[in-house]
N, C-alpha and C positions, 0 to 999 in steps of 0.2 A: 348123401354120408359126408363126411369131415372128418383126415385124416385130427385136427386137436378142437379140443377145446375149452375156450375160457368160459372160465368164470371170476365173472369181475364183482368184488366189496367196493359198490361207492362208496357208501362208505368212508373205508380204509383213507389212515390219516387224515380225519380229518377233512375227509371229502378234497383234498388231495385225489385222489382215484376218482370221484365223480369228475374234475376237470382236469385231469391230466392221460384218462382213455379214450376219450373221443379218436388223437393225434394215433395212440398210439394205434392205436385196429382200422385205421390209415393207411402207416406205416408195415403193420402186417399184413394187410391187403395189398399196398402195393409195390411188398417183395413175395410175389407170392401164393405166402401164408393164404391157400383158404384153411377160413375156421367157426364154426357155429359159437356164441354165445351167447352168453345167461348172464344176467344182472339177481346175487339176492339181493335177501330187502331182508333176515332179521337171519339172529347164530344158529349158526345146526348147518340153515339148509345147502350148506359149500358136500359138507359130508356126504348128507343123497345126492347128491349131486352126480362126487368124484365118485357115490361107490356102483352107480348103475351104468356108466361111465364106458367099462368097458364090456359090448368088443367096435359099438361103433365107435368108437376113439381112439386112439395109438397114443396119444397124448395128452394130457389137464392141466391147463397152465391152471398158475393160481396167480390173476391181478387184484393187488391186496397188498397187507400185511403180514407181516408174519400173524395174524388172528384164523385169515383168507386159510397160509400155507399148511397154521395146524389145524383147517379143517377139513379141506382139499386131502392129507397125507392120513388122517382121522378116514374119509373116503377111501381111502384110496388104496392103505393097507385094511381093512375091511373086506374087502374086494381081491385080498391074492395077490394087489403090488403087479396086475397085471403093463395096470400102462400107464403109459411113465411121467413123471413132472416138469414142469416148468417154471419160471417165475420170474412175476412183472416187480418187481420189487414197485408201491406206492403208496405205503404203510408210514409210520413215523423212529418206525425200527427199523424195519428190515434185518433184522439180526439174523435172520437163514440169506439171504441173498448175499452178505460177507464172506459165506459161501464158496461165493461161485464166485467168485473175485471181483473187477470193480469200470470192467466191461461194461460195454451199454450189454441193453440187456433184449432186446430185438434183436442183437447182430446176435447175439447168442443163440435165440434162439433156434433162427435160420439155420445154423451152423449145422443139430439136432445133432454133436458130437456128446457124449453119454460120458454119465461117472455112476459111480455104485456108490451109494450114500449107506450108510448104519440107522435106521432106528430106537428111539430108543421103548418101551413098553414097559407103560404103569399099574400091575397092579391095583384093584384094595376090594376085597370085596372078592363081589362076584363081573366090578364093572372094572373096562378095562378104559386108555388110554392111550395113543397115539405121542407122542411128538420126537422135531424134525429137529429144533434149534434145544432145547433143552429144559431141563423144570427146577422149580425148592418149593420149600416149608421157608418159611421165616418172616424175615424183614423184607426180600426181594417178593414172598405170595404177598404182601400185609400192601408192598408198590402197587404192585401188578392190578391188587382192587380200586387200590386212590382216585389209578390215573383216569375213572371216571368218575371222578368228583373233581377235575382237576377243571377251570376254565375253557369252554371249547377257544376261547380265541390262543388258549396257548397251543401250540403244536410243536412240534421233530422230537430236537432233544428239548427241548422246556420245561412239556409238557411235564417227558421222561423226573423235571427234576423236582416242577410238583410237586409232584406223586409225593415222590422223595420228601420235600420237608411233608408234608401231608403227613406219613409215614412215621420218620421223627417222632412229631409228637403218642405216637404210641403205642408201638408194637413188644411179639409177644416174642421173649425168651423160656427157648422150647426146651425139656427134655427129655432126648431122645434114646431110644436104639436104635446100633449099626450093629451092617452084619455084612461085610464087603467078603464075596467068593468064599471058600471055605473056611475061612479066619476066623479065629475066635470073636465073635461079637461083642460091641463095649458099650456106655455110658458116656453122654457126656452135656452138656447144655448149649444150648448151639443159639445162634444169633442167627444167622442162616446161613440152612446147606443147600449147596448150590449142582444140582444131578445132571454134566452135559458132555452134549456128542457135537455142537457151537463149541467158539472159545466168545461169542460177547451175550451179554442180554442187554432190555434198559437201553439198544443203538449203542451205549458208548465204551459200559460199564466191559469188560474185556477181563469178566469173572476165572475163567481156563485160557489162558493167552497160546496153553500147547496143546489145546485142543485140536482132534485130530476124525470131519466125521465119514472116517470109509478107515481105520485103525479098529474097532471090531470090539474099543472097547468105547468104557462110560471113566470121564472128567470129571475129580467133588474139589469141590472149597466145601472146607465144616469151614464157617469162621463160631469162634468161640462164645460165649456173654457173654458183648462188651454193653456196656452203657450211650451213651449221644454223641457225650465223646468221642470214643471208640471210636465210630461209624464213620464222625467226622471223622477222623486221621484217619480209616481206611480205604473212606471215598475215592478223591483223589489220587491213591495208591494205584485201586481195580480199577479206576477212569485210566492207566498209566499202563499201569500191567504188570506195576513193579511190584506186587504185591509177596511173591515168589516166598522172601523169605520174614514176611513177618510174624515172629513168636504167635498172634490171636488165631493163624488161621491153618487149616493141614492144608497140601493137595495134594492128591488121590488118583488111585484109580482102579478097574475095577470094570469087572461080564459085566456083576448082579449085585444091585442093593437093597437088605432089606433096610428099612424104616421103622419103626413101631414107636409111639407113642398112651402114650397112660389121659393124655389131652386132646381131643379133634386136635387131628393137619388142618389149614387152609392151603392149598396144595395149588402151583404154577405147571402153568403147561405154554412155554412160545407165547407168552406176557397173556393165557387163560384161563380162569378161570375150571383146575379141570376134578379139583372136589372140592368139599367144605369139609367134613371132616372127616373127613380119615386118619384113622386107630394103624391099624397098619398096610402098606406101601411095598411091593415087591417092582423095584428099579429093573430092569435088568435089556440090553441094548442086544439087537435084532437085526447082525455085522449083511452088508452088501441088500439090504430087503426093499431100495429105492431104486430105481434109473432113476435120473436125473439129466434135464437138459442145460449142461456147463459146459 
């Protein structure tokens, strides 16, 4: 038995994880970290592995991108979140890793400093998904789906820009009904609605720059029904995180968000497609649910 289990997604970062993991493994071993290593080969595999990690492993490292973190967090939460999460960022965007600071990931894991992070929970009918960083409907969700259509030679932020260009060709304007906590519900038409635990998605888009992952609240970005020109005007502002005063959007906070739609919703969570055709979503924060090596 080893204290640490490392779940490696070799496909993360369009092959970046496969190239860089051997060197990182050597650094962990040289630092005296005894760990068991498991390489995934298919989507969803990391969920099952992380769910079974406790009590054999006190900590589970996600070596990959945000999708790998998403699967590991879902496995840990299903098992009662008794094992701690460590992150070795090897993806394209690594948005969750940005919440841990800019230092060297291996040094951070070796230090064994811990923080308590909130977790988001999405319920749609009988199904439940958790997210570490954020979720959205509309433009962002369709962009996440379009990443798979971008040529493999585009990596990092360039891949997200390629997905953005594809999404500009066709994205939905959604008529939804929202309720935040116990406030009266309201209806509006949105190009994108994001519910965030972290600050960024897509690697560099500062969706909710004031969000904190340990404040017991979810941060929301509501973008009105803008066309392509409006999207092009908003993108540079969101990249810089200077969009708070733009009248075409709202930044809000809540502990619970209910989203309802007559039309099916594509739902993205941590860069992964969580639901294909949801009509009612209950999104809520679970304060301090996750122990993170940070």
